[in-house]
Structure formats: C-alpha cells, structure tokens
C-alpha positions in Angstrom: -32.2 0.9 15.6 -32.0 0.6 11.8 -28.7 -0.1 10.2 -26.9 2.8 8.4 -27.2 2.7 4.6 -23.4 2.0 4.3 -23.7 -1.1 6.4 -26.9 -2.3 4.5 -24.9 -2.0 1.2 -22.0 -3.9 2.7 -24.3 -6.8 3.7 -25.9 -6.8 0.2 -22.5 -6.9 -1.4 -21.4 -9.8 0.7 -24.5 -11.7 0.0 -24.2 -11.1 -3.8 -20.6 -12.2 -3.6 -21.7 -15.5 -2.0 -24.1 -16.0 -4.9 -21.6 -15.4 -7.7 -18.0 -15.4 -6.3 -16.4 -16.2 -9.7 -18.4 -13.6 -11.6 -17.9 -10.8 -9.1 -14.3 -11.4 -8.2 -14.5 -10.3 -4.6 -14.6 -7.2 -2.6 -12.4 -4.7 -0.8 -13.2 -3.8 2.8 -11.6 -0.6 4.0 -11.7 -0.3 7.8 -9.2 0.1 10.6 -8.9 -2.6 13.2 -11.8 -2.4 15.7 -15.3 -3.6 16.5 -16.8 -2.6 13.2 -14.2 -4.5 11.2 -14.6 -7.5 13.5 -18.3 -7.5 12.8 -17.7 -7.3 9.1 -15.2 -10.3 9.3 -17.8 -12.2 11.3 -20.3 -11.6 8.5 -17.8 -12.9 5.9 -17.2 -16.0 8.0 -20.9 -16.9 7.6 -20.6 -17.0 3.8 -20.8 -20.6 2.6 -17.8 -22.3 1.0 -14.2 -22.7 1.9 -12.2 -19.7 3.1 -8.5 -19.2 3.4 -6.5 -16.3 4.9 -3.3 -15.5 3.1 -0.4 -13.2 4.1 1.0 -10.4 1.9 4.3 -12.3 1.8 2.8 -15.6 0.8 5.1 -17.6 -1.5 4.3 -19.0 -4.9 4.6 -22.6 -3.5 2.0 -21.9 -0.8 -0.3 -20.2 -3.3 0.0 -22.4 -6.4 1.6 -25.5 -4.9 4.9 -27.1 -5.9 7.6 -29.6 -5.1 8.0 -30.3 -1.4 11.8 -30.8 -1.3 12.0 -31.9 2.3 9.3 -34.6 1.9 10.7 -35.7 -1.4 14.2 -36.2 0.1 12.7 -38.1 3.1 10.6 -40.5 1.0 12.9 -40.9 -2.0 10.2 -39.9 -4.5 8.7 -36.7 -5.8 6.2 -35.2 -3.4 4.1 -32.2 -4.4 2.3 -29.9 -2.0 -1.1 -28.6 -3.1 -1.5 -24.9 -3.1 -4.3 -22.8 -1.8 -5.4 -22.0 -5.3 -6.1 -25.6 -6.2 -9.4 -25.5 -4.2 -11.9 -22.8 -5.4 -12.9 -20.6 -2.5 -12.7 -17.3 -0.8 -9.2 -15.9 -0.3 -8.9 -13.3 2.5 -5.9 -10.9 2.3 -5.3 -8.8 5.4 -3.1 -5.7 5.2 -4.0 -5.4 1.5 -2.4 -1.9 1.3 0.9 -3.7 1.7 0.3 -6.1 -1.1 3.3 -6.1 -3.5 3.0 -5.7 -7.2 4.2 -9.3 -7.7 1.6 -10.8 -5.5 -1.1 -8.6 -7.1 -0.1 -10.0 -10.5 -0.3 -13.6 -9.3 -3.7 -13.0 -7.6 -4.9 -11.3 -10.7 -3.9 -14.3 -12.8 -5.7 -16.5 -10.4 -8.9 -14.5 -10.6 -8.7 -14.3 -14.4 -8.5 -18.1 -14.7 -12.2 -18.3 -13.9 -12.1 -21.3 -11.6 -14.4 -19.9 -9.0 -12.0 -18.1 -6.8 -12.9 -14.8 -5.1 -10.7 -12.4 -3.2 -11.5 -10.3 -0.1 -9.0 -7.6 0.6 -8.9 -6.1 4.1 -7.5 -2.6 3.6 -6.2 -0.9 6.7 -4.8 2.2 5.0 -5.0 5.5 7.0 -4.4 7.8 4.0 -6.0 7.9 0.5 -2.7 6.9 -1.1 -2.4 3.9 1.2 -4.6 1.4 -0.8 -4.5 -2.0 -2.4 -3.0 -2.3 -5.9 -5.2 -0.9 -8.7 -4.8 -4.1 -10.7 -6.7 -6.0 -8.1 -9.2 -3.3 -7.3 -10.2 -3.3 -10.9 -11.0 -7.0 -10.8 -13.1 -6.9 -7.6 -16.7 -5.7 -7.9 -17.3 -4.0 -4.6 -15.2 -1.5 -2.7 -16.7 -0.9 0.7 -15.6 1.8 3.1 -16.7 1.4 6.8 -15.0 4.5 8.1 -17.3 6.5 10.3 -19.6 3.6 11.3 -20.2 2.9 15.0 -20.0 -0.6 16.4 -23.5 -0.3 17.9 -25.0 0.3 14.4 -23.8 -2.9 12.8 -24.7 -6.6 13.1 -23.5 -9.6 11.1 -26.9 -10.6 9.6 -26.8 -12.3 6.2 -29.2 -14.6 4.3 -29.3 -18.2 5.5 -27.1 -20.7 3.6 -30.2 -22.3 2.2 -31.3 -19.0 0.7 -27.9 -18.4 -0.9 -27.9 -21.9 -2.4 -31.4 -21.2 -3.8 -30.2 -17.9 -5.3 -27.2 -19.6 -6.9 -29.5 -22.1 -8.5 -31.8 -19.5 -10.1 -29.1 -16.9 -11.0 -28.1 -18.4 -14.4 -31.7 -18.4 -15.7 -32.4 -14.7 -15.0 -32.6 -12.5 -18.1 -31.3 -8.9 -18.2 -32.9 -5.9 -19.7 -31.8 -5.5 -23.3 -30.2 -2.1 -22.9 -28.7 -2.6 -19.5 -25.1 -3.2 -20.8 -25.2 -0.1 -23.0 -26.7 2.0 -20.2 -24.1 0.8 -17.6 -21.3 1.4 -20.1 -22.4 5.0 -20.8 -22.9 5.6 -17.1 -19.3 4.4 -16.4 -18.0 6.8 -19.0 -19.9 9.7 -17.5 -18.2 9.1 -14.1 -14.8 8.8 -15.7 -14.5 5.1 -15.3 -12.3 3.8 -18.1 -12.2 0.1 -17.3 -14.6 -2.1 -19.2 -14.6 -4.5 -16.2 -16.9 -2.1 -14.3 -20.1 -2.5 -16.4 -19.5 -6.3 -16.7 -19.2 -6.6 -12.9 -22.2 -4.3 -12.5 -24.3 -6.7 -14.7 -23.1 -9.7 -12.7 -24.0 -7.9 -9.5 -27.5 -7.0 -10.8 -28.1 -10.7 -11.6 -26.9 -11.8 -8.2 -29.1 -9.2 -6.4 -32.1 -10.3 -8.4 -31.5 -13.9 -7.5 -31.2 -13.0 -3.8 -34.6 -11.3 -4.0 -36.2 -14.3 -5.7 -37.1 -12.3 -8.8 -38.0 -13.9 -12.1 -36.1 -11.3 -14.1 -33.5 -8.6 -13.5 -35.3 -5.3 -13.1 -34.2 -1.7 -13.5 -34.1 -1.4 -9.7 -31.5 -4.2 -9.5 -29.4 -2.5 -12.2 -29.6 0.7 -10.3 -28.6 -1.0 -7.0 -25.7 -2.8 -8.8 -24.5 0.6 -10.1 -24.7 2.1 -6.7 -22.5 -0.8 -5.3 -19.9 -0.9 -8.1 -19.4 2.6 -9.5 -19.0 5.2 -6.7 -15.5 4.0 -5.5 -14.3 3.8 -9.1 -15.5 7.3 -10.2 -12.8 9.8 -11.1 -15.2 12.7 -12.0 -18.7 14.0 -11.4 -21.0 13.8 -14.5 -21.6 17.0 -16.3 -25.1 18.4 -16.3 -26.9 17.9 -19.6 -27.1 21.0 -21.8 -30.4 22.3 -22.8 -31.1 22.5 -26.5 -32.8 25.8 -26.9 -33.1 25.5 -30.7 -35.3 22.3 -30.4 -38.7 23.0 -31.9 -41.7 20.9 -32.8 -40.9 20.4 -36.5 -41.6 17.6 -38.9 -39.2 14.7 -38.8 -36.1 15.4 -40.9 -32.8 13.7 -41.4 -30.4 14.1 -38.5 -26.8 15.2 -39.0 -25.7 11.7 -38.4 -27.9 10.4 -41.1 -26.7 13.0 -43.5 -23.1 11.9 -42.8 -24.0 8.3 -43.4 -23.7 7.3 -39.7 -26.5 6.1 -37.4 -26.4 6.2 -33.6 -26.8 2.8 -32.0 -30.4 2.8 -30.6 -29.4 0.4 -27.9 -26.8 2.9 -26.4 -29.4 4.8 -24.5 -28.3 7.5 -22.1 -28.9 6.7 -18.5 -31.8 8.5 -17.0 -31.2 11.2 -14.5 -32.5 9.1 -11.6 -29.8 6.5 -12.2 -27.1 9.2 -12.5 -28.3 10.9 -9.3 -28.4 7.6 -7.4 -24.7 6.9 -8.1 -23.7 10.6 -7.7 -25.2 10.6 -4.2 -22.8 7.9 -3.1 -19.6 9.4 -4.4 -17.0 9.7 -1.6 -16.3 13.0 -0.1 -13.2 14.8 -1.5 -13.4 12.7 -4.7 -10.9 14.8 -6.7 -8.5 14.9 -3.7 -8.6 11.1 -3.5 -8.0 10.7 -7.2 -5.0 13.1 -7.0 -3.6 11.2 -4.1 -3.9 7.9 -5.8 -2.3 9.4 -8.9 0.7 10.6 -6.9 1.0 7.2 -5.2 1.1 5.4 -8.6 3.7 7.8 -9.8 5.8 7.2 -6.7 5.6 3.5 -7.1 6.6 3.6 -10.8 9.9 5.1 -9.7 11.2 1.8 -8.2 8.9 -0.3 -6.1 11.6 -2.7 -5.0 13.6 0.0 -3.2 10.4 1.3 -1.5 10.0 -2.2 0.0 13.6 -1.9 1.5 15.1 -4.8 -0.5 18.8 -4.6 -0.5 20.3 -3.2 -3.7 23.4 -5.4 -3.2 23.7 -9.1 -3.1 25.2 -8.9 0.3 27.7 -10.8 2.4 26.9 -14.5 2.9 25.9 -15.5 6.4 26.0 -18.9 8.0 23.3 -21.2 6.6 20.4 -22.0 8.9 17.9 -24.9 9.1 14.6 -24.1 7.3 11.8 -25.2 5.1 12.2 -24.4 1.3 9.4 -22.1 0.3 10.4 -21.4 -3.3 12.3 -18.2 -2.5 15.2 -19.2 -0.3 18.0 -21.3 -1.9 19.3 -24.5 -0.4 22.9 -24.5 0.7 24.0 -27.9 -0.7 27.3 -28.1 1.1 25.9 -27.1 4.5 23.1 -29.6 4.0 25.5 -32.5 3.3 27.6 -31.5 6.3 24.6 -31.7 8.5 23.6 -35.1 7.1 27.0 -36.7 7.1 27.4 -37.6 10.8 24.1 -39.6 10.6 24.8 -41.7 7.5 26.1 -44.7 9.5 22.7 -45.0 11.1 20.6 -44.1 8.1 22.2 -46.0 5.2 21.8 -49.5 6.7 24.0 -52.5 6.0 26.1 -52.1 2.9 24.3 -48.9 1.8 26.2 -46.4 -0.3 23.3 -43.9 -0.9 23.4 -40.6 1.0 20.2 -40.2 3.0 19.0 -36.7 3.7 16.2 -35.9 6.2 14.1 -32.7 6.2 15.9 -31.6 9.4 19.3 -31.6 7.5 18.3 -29.0 5.0 20.1 -25.7 5.3 19.1 -22.5 3.6 21.4 -19.8 2.3 21.3 -16.4 4.0 22.7 -13.0 3.0 23.2 -9.9 5.0 21.2 -6.9 3.8 23.9 -4.6 2.5 21.6 -2.0 1.1 23.4 1.4 0.9 22.5 3.8 3.7 21.7 7.5 3.3 22.5 9.6 6.3 20.6 12.9 6.2 22.0 15.7 8.4 19.1 18.0 9.3 20.8 21.2 10.7 19.1 24.1 12.5 20.7 27.1 10.7 18.7 29.7 12.6 19.7 32.1 15.4 23.0 33.4 16.7 24.7 30.0 17.0 23.9 29.0 13.4 27.4 29.4 12.1 29.0 27.2 14.8 26.4 24.5 14.2 26.8 24.5 10.5 30.6 24.4 10.8 30.3 21.3 13.0 27.9 19.6 10.6 30.2 20.4 7.7 33.1 18.8 9.5 31.1 15.7 10.5 29.8 15.3 6.9 33.4 15.4 5.5 34.6 12.8 8.1 31.7 10.4 7.3 32.2 10.9 3.5 35.9 9.9 3.9 34.6 6.4 5.0 31.7 6.3 2.6 33.0 3.6 0.3 33.8 1.2 3.1 30.6 1.9 5.0 28.3 2.2 1.9 27.0 5.5 3.1 25.5 8.3 1.1 25.2 11.7 2.8 22.8 14.6 2.4 22.4 17.9 4.2 19.2 19.8 4.9 19.3 23.2 6.5 16.3 25.1 7.8 16.1 28.8 8.7 13.9 31.8 8.1 10.6 30.5 6.8 11.6 27.3 5.1 14.1 24.5 4.5 16.6 23.7 1.7 18.5 20.6 0.6 22.0 22.1 0.5 23.6 18.8 -0.3 21.7 16.1 -2.3 22.5 12.5 -1.6 26.2 11.9 -2.6 29.3 9.9 -1.9 31.6 12.4 -3.7 33.9 14.3 -1.3 34.7 16.9 -3.9 31.1 17.7 -4.6 30.4 17.8 -0.8 33.1 20.3 -0.2 32.0 22.5 -3.1 28.3 22.5 -1.9 29.3 23.1 1.8 31.7 26.0 1.0 29.1 28.7 1.7 26.3 27.8 4.2 23.6 30.4 5.0 22.5 31.1 8.5 20.2 33.2 10.8 16.5 33.9 11.0 13.6 32.0 12.5 13.4 28.3 13.3 11.0 26.5 10.8 11.7 23.1 12.3 8.6 21.5 10.7 9.8 22.5 7.2 13.2 20.9 7.8 11.6 17.7 9.0 9.3 17.7 6.0 12.2 18.2 3.6 14.1 15.3 5.2 11.0 13.1 5.0 10.8 13.7 1.3 14.5 12.7 0.9 13.8 9.6 2.9 11.0 8.6 0.6 13.2 9.1 -2.5 16.0 7.1 -0.9 13.7 4.2 -0.2 12.5 4.2 -3.8 16.1 3.9 -4.9 16.8 1.0 -2.6 18.7 3.0 0.1 18.2 2.7 3.8 17.5 6.2 5.1 18.8 7.4 8.5 19.0 10.9 9.9 20.8 13.1 12.4 18.9 16.2 13.5 21.0 19.0 15.1 18.7 21.4 16.8 17.6 22.8 20.2 14.0 21.8 19.3 12.6 25.4 19.9 10.5 25.9 16.7 8.9 29.3 16.2 7.9 29.2 12.5 5.0 27.1 11.2 4.8 25.2 8.0 2.9 28.0 6.3 5.7 30.5 7.2 3.7 32.2 10.0 5.2 33.0 13.4 3.9 31.4 16.6 5.5 28.9 18.9 2.3 26.8 19.5 1.5 26.3 15.9 5.1 25.7 15.0 5.4 23.1 17.7 2.2 21.3 16.6 3.5 21.3 13.0 6.8 20.0 14.1 5.2 17.1 16.0 3.1 16.1 13.0 6.0 16.1 10.6 8.2 14.4 13.2 5.8 11.4 13.2 6.0 11.4 9.3 9.9 11.4 9.3 10.0 8.8 12.0 7.9 6.4 9.9 10.1 7.0 6.8 13.6 6.5 8.4 14.8 3.3 9.9 17.4 4.9 12.2 17.9 8.4 13.6 19.1 10.6 16.4 18.5 14.1 17.8 21.6 16.1 18.7 20.6 18.8 21.2 22.9 21.7 20.4 21.5 24.2 22.9 24.0 25.8 25.2 21.7 24.8 28.0 19.8 21.6 27.0 16.1 21.8 27.6 13.0 19.6 27.3 12.2 20.6 23.7 14.8 18.4 22.0 14.0 15.4 24.2 10.2 15.8 23.4 11.0 16.0 19.7 13.1 12.9 19.9 10.1 11.2 21.5 7.9 12.0 18.5 10.6 10.8 16.2 11.0 7.6 18.3 14.8 8.0 18.4 17.4 8.9 21.1 18.3 12.4 22.1 22.0 13.1 22.6 23.1 16.2 24.5 26.2 17.8 22.9 26.0 21.5 23.4 29.7 22.2 22.5 30.6 19.2 20.3 33.3 19.6 17.7 33.1 17.8 14.3 35.0 14.7 15.6 32.8 14.2 18.6 29.7 14.9 16.5 30.7 12.3 13.9 31.5 9.8 16.6 28.1 10.3 18.4 26.2 10.0 15.1 28.2 6.9 14.2 27.3 5.3 17.5 23.6 6.3 17.4 23.1 5.1 13.9 24.7 1.7 14.4 28.2 2.3 13.0 29.5 0.5 9.9 
C-alpha cells in the first residue's frame, strides 16, 4: 500500500529539517494523540542530532541556564546550571497549543539567534482557534496536519543518517535559480502571506530538498515542492484568476506606460506560472476562510488579557506556609524559613570554632501564596413556563444575599435568564448591590425553554471572566427539560442535543458549578445535564432564597 500524499510530504519535511535545522527553524505537527502521531514521533526520533523535550511551563533557568542556588550554597561557590539552549539541537514542545506568549517570545529569541536550534511543536488542538502562537508558527518552515490519516497508511521511513550527513555536506554548494526568490515572494503575496520569512524559508527548503535528492543544482521542481510544503498552511486567501487582456494586439514594440512614467518593472520579479500556483492551491486546507476567521477571533480574544485567560490570580494573595523546594527562577526563597530550617543543624555543620552559617539544599524553603483571584458566580435561571416567577424570585433573593458578602468573599455575580427562543444577560458581572437591585427589579418570564442558549450565554461570560483574571463558577436553576434548539426551532430531541453540546462547552470554561433541579417532581433530565457539565445536581424543588444561597455556597466551595 502506497503512503498517502500527506504522509509523504511529512517525511520529506522531516528529512529536509534534518539537513538544515537552523535554516528551516522547525516544524509544527498537528495531530491528536494516537497511533498516527506515535508513528510521526518515532520518525522524528530517527533524525540525527541531540533532541530534548520541553514542557510548556519550562522555566528560564531550565531553558537558558542560570545560577543553581542550592548547589552554590552547598559548595560555597557559584555553581551555574547549563540550560537546554546551550547545546544546539532539536527541541520538541508537546501541547504546543498551550504555549504561553512569554515562552513563545523566548523560543523565538532562541531561534533568531541562529545557533543551529530547531523546534518541533506537537499541536493537539481540536478546534481551529486552538493552535500554537503565531509568532512561532511564522518562524517554522513546515506546518503539517495529520488529521484524517489512518495508522495502517503510515510508516516511520526516513533516509539513513549517512544520507542525511551527505546531504548536509552538499547543501551549501547548491545554486538557486536566479528568479526563484522573486517568484516565491510574488507567489506568497498572491496567497495573502504577508510575512517575508515565508519565501526565505521556502528557498531554504528547496536547497535542502535538492541536497536530499543528490542534485547538482536546485531545480524548478525543488522550488515547487518547497512552496507546496511551506505555503498552504500560511495562506489566507485564494489567488485571483488572471484577467484576460482583450485589447492586446500584435503591434510594433512601443513604450509601455511604466516607461512613459519613468519607471521600469523589475525583470527579475517574474510572475509565477500557473502550474506553480495550481500546485499550491491544490493543497490549501478545506474551509480556509473559516480557519482564518477563527484564528483572527482567537488573536483578538488573547489581546484582551492573556494572563487572566491562563487563570493567574489578579491579587497577590494570602501568604501560605513555606515549603521545601528547588529554586527554578520563578519561586522566591523564604529567607527566614530557610534559616529556621538550617538552625538546628549548625552545631553539626559548622565544625569546631566555626561561626559561618552552613545551609544545605534541603534547608531551602520557597514562598507560597494562595490564589485569591476574584470569583464570578453566574446564575443561569430557567425563566420559562408557569413556575418562572417563583424561580426568578428565588434567584433574585440568592443573588442579593451573596452580593451582601461580595467584598469579604471576593465574588462578582452575574445573572443569565433564558426563555422563549433565546437567552439574555440580565445582570452583567458586578459587586454593586445597588446596581443588582435595579437590574433585578423587573424580571421577564414565560415561554419555551431554550436551555442551550442559556448555557451558551453563560459560557461566553465565563470566557470574558477568565480573560479578566476572574475564576468563573455557575449555578444553573432548571428542570433540564429543553424544548427550543439553538436556532430557535421547537423540538425536544434537537434541543436536548444542543444542550448537551453547549453543556460540555460551559463545563470546560468554568472551574466550579452546580445544577439546582427546581422541578416540582425531580426527574432524570437535570441529573443527566449535570453529568454533561461534570458537576453535582442538587434537588431543591421548593427552596427559598436562603436555602438556595446556602446550597450554592456549599456546592461552589464557600468563601
């Protein structure tokens, strides 16, 4: 069985990277965990040269090296740990879609230093917006997507190390076609690629591919193959079809308009031929415009406050007892706690007549702080049906009770009500009791049960809260009996499926939550919904505001 074209391109890209790791920067491998990705990683392991796996939370000391405080204290002299970046090689970053902006900047700095490092990012994102940082993607030549490949179609077959060594030796002496850089630059512009790194990486790829093939020069076929490997994942548009010039006649040579204006077109900037354009266009990913739009939305969301999205506390926090640990460049040493840990042993360590304090690595204590990030509690209230007024009144009372303790508990409160064919945020996140009472004065009720719309509205609030550094939690008051789908149409089956999908989305956004079953006779619907949300279901068919507030307080962990 012949290998699929996507896998053939993957192996060619890996081999080219082995030939010129510094010039190509690296590659991104997008694939979920499974046999196909395991085979790809096995192929990467066969590439010659040192390889190191790094974690998305790697510290600067581990990456670039730095002072080893524990060893320096133990030996009485400065001891420096070498970092992974000191030895050129292949750095492999799993979970690349979780790479922070700070780590992306440091890795970009490392790649720009030109010391022979290369980076392989293993991207496990399930959605188009779940992807590695653009700043790193721009620096890596190849973006490979293995989605849709079957494990039986792939095999980890690469050139032998001797062949790669020979290709490295001949690569530098290979000459490029004179117009290749201009052609690749114009081609990039036609596909909406605005980074000048793209044609430079494509040239490096063409030279590496020619070296692998044992060619004496870089041919147009190598340039075309390089464009096929580098450009499709970077494209943001499809090239426009060339316009026919109907006025063109066989006439004697005359001055062109550019020559009349005193400007002359660069003869080296030749337009790519249609075969090259078609070769790249044939490899454009499906739903190109949708992917570009999704990535644009993701970049806009991250620009609103990435630190909050990563759930870092927006308060310094309450100090906790120090704990033993190894300084990694991020945690601070608790000097007092360290001296206290070392004091009982000084009689044994100092020796006769010694006055110097001796500290061993086991004595070091690190400071800790409790994450005191403000919490946003979102009440999602089913305002449909005959019991809507009672449920809304209970929710109003619970909101007011919790707001009374907002400052001591660091809680913000929001209220989402769903009824009819949609959902509405009646109370945006607030800690103001006056504003809450004014917004809750008149609450609408009645109509159908668009449960999915309410969950979707709450998930959007959770995402906004995380970008602001808040910890989102929710309390859902409903009987779980949805009958209106996301598109506003009626039908219990479709409404239930929509609710299950949006419940999984909300469950992934919020750290804590609970479902309050408010049906007069509790059924299985609310319990099943709580299962999709991965939270507890509490049966309170006739709870007043006090009991409701207490139940939510207990379910969400209290103060």
